[in-house]
C-alpha positions in Angstrom: 51.1 -25.2 -8.8 50.8 -26.9 -5.4 47.0 -27.1 -5.6 44.7 -30.0 -6.6 42.9 -29.9 -9.9 39.6 -28.0 -9.8 40.7 -26.1 -6.7 39.7 -22.5 -7.6 36.4 -20.8 -8.1 38.0 -17.8 -9.7 41.4 -17.2 -11.4 42.3 -13.7 -12.4 44.9 -12.9 -15.1 44.9 -9.1 -14.8 47.3 -7.7 -17.4 49.4 -10.9 -17.4 48.9 -12.8 -20.7 50.6 -10.2 -22.8 53.8 -10.6 -20.7 54.1 -14.3 -21.5 55.8 -16.1 -24.4 53.1 -18.7 -24.5 49.9 -17.2 -23.1 47.5 -19.8 -24.6 49.5 -22.6 -23.0 49.4 -20.7 -19.7 45.5 -20.6 -20.0 45.4 -24.3 -20.8 47.5 -25.1 -17.6 45.4 -22.7 -15.5 42.1 -24.3 -16.8 42.8 -27.6 -14.9 42.9 -25.7 -11.6 39.6 -24.1 -12.2 36.4 -25.7 -10.9 34.0 -26.9 -13.5 31.7 -24.0 -12.8 34.6 -21.6 -12.1 35.4 -18.4 -13.8 38.6 -17.0 -15.2 38.8 -13.2 -15.6 41.4 -11.9 -18.1 42.2 -8.3 -19.0 44.1 -7.8 -22.2 45.3 -4.6 -23.8 44.3 -3.8 -27.3 47.2 -3.2 -29.7 44.8 -1.9 -32.3 43.8 1.1 -30.2 43.6 4.4 -32.1 46.6 5.8 -30.2 48.9 3.0 -31.5 47.4 3.2 -35.0 48.1 6.9 -35.1 51.8 6.4 -34.0 52.2 3.7 -36.7 50.7 6.1 -39.3 53.6 8.4 -38.6 56.2 5.6 -38.5 56.5 5.5 -34.7 56.5 2.4 -32.6 58.2 3.3 -29.4 58.1 1.2 -26.3 57.1 2.9 -23.1 57.3 2.4 -19.3 53.6 1.6 -19.1 50.5 1.3 -21.3 49.8 -0.4 -24.5 53.4 -0.4 -25.6 54.8 -1.4 -22.2 58.4 -2.6 -22.5 57.4 -5.9 -20.8 54.8 -6.8 -23.4 55.9 -9.9 -25.4 52.6 -10.6 -27.1 50.1 -8.2 -28.5 46.4 -8.8 -29.1 43.4 -7.4 -30.9 39.9 -8.3 -29.8 39.7 -11.1 -32.4 43.2 -12.5 -31.7 42.4 -12.6 -28.0 39.2 -14.5 -28.7 41.1 -17.0 -30.9 43.6 -17.6 -28.1 40.8 -17.9 -25.5 38.9 -20.5 -27.6 42.1 -22.4 -28.4 42.8 -22.7 -24.7 39.4 -24.4 -24.1 37.4 -21.5 -22.8 34.3 -19.7 -23.9 33.5 -16.0 -23.3 30.6 -15.7 -20.9 30.8 -11.9 -21.0 33.2 -9.1 -21.9 33.6 -5.4 -21.4 35.7 -2.8 -23.2 37.5 0.0 -21.4 37.3 3.0 -23.8 40.1 5.6 -24.0 39.6 8.7 -26.1 41.9 11.7 -26.7 42.5 13.7 -23.5 39.4 15.4 -22.2 36.9 13.5 -24.3 36.4 10.4 -22.0 34.1 12.4 -19.6 32.2 14.0 -22.4 31.6 10.6 -24.0 30.5 9.0 -20.7 28.0 11.8 -19.8 26.5 11.8 -23.3 26.2 8.0 -23.1 28.4 7.8 -26.3 30.8 5.4 -24.6 28.3 2.5 -25.0 28.2 3.0 -28.7 32.0 3.1 -28.9 32.2 -0.1 -26.8 30.0 -2.0 -29.2 30.5 -0.6 -32.7 34.1 0.6 -32.4 35.7 -1.5 -29.7 38.6 -2.4 -32.0 39.6 1.3 -32.4 38.6 3.0 -29.2 38.9 0.0 -26.8 42.0 0.4 -24.7 41.6 -2.9 -22.9 39.2 -5.9 -23.0 38.1 -7.7 -19.9 36.8 -11.2 -20.4 34.8 -13.4 -18.1 35.6 -16.9 -19.2 34.1 -20.3 -18.4 35.4 -23.8 -19.4 34.1 -24.8 -22.8 32.6 -28.2 -22.2 32.4 -29.2 -25.9 
């Protein structure tokens, strides 16, 4: 990139890493352009979401135009495999959030009953559609 090292306060990788052959290497390269106190925001879809698990249960794994099985996805992540990649690239998770996606019609019910907070924490691997990480450089 035509920028000096430590140039950016924030770098955003919004639904990017799953489209790369070597996403960890991309994070390592981007890390050098981030200021020491800078933040990298990464959103990563969850391949272990209930909708994909259900399709696999019935022997289906069909790529789609968009979503978790987007035709352009080269890499697939669970929460744990995303963490492993993030740490290998020299980052630590400062904070994260989970976007929950339930069967049609249940998202609003879950939100109003405050049930989504429980799903985000206890069942993020099943009901989390996407994870959003706020990352800082790991200074260890």
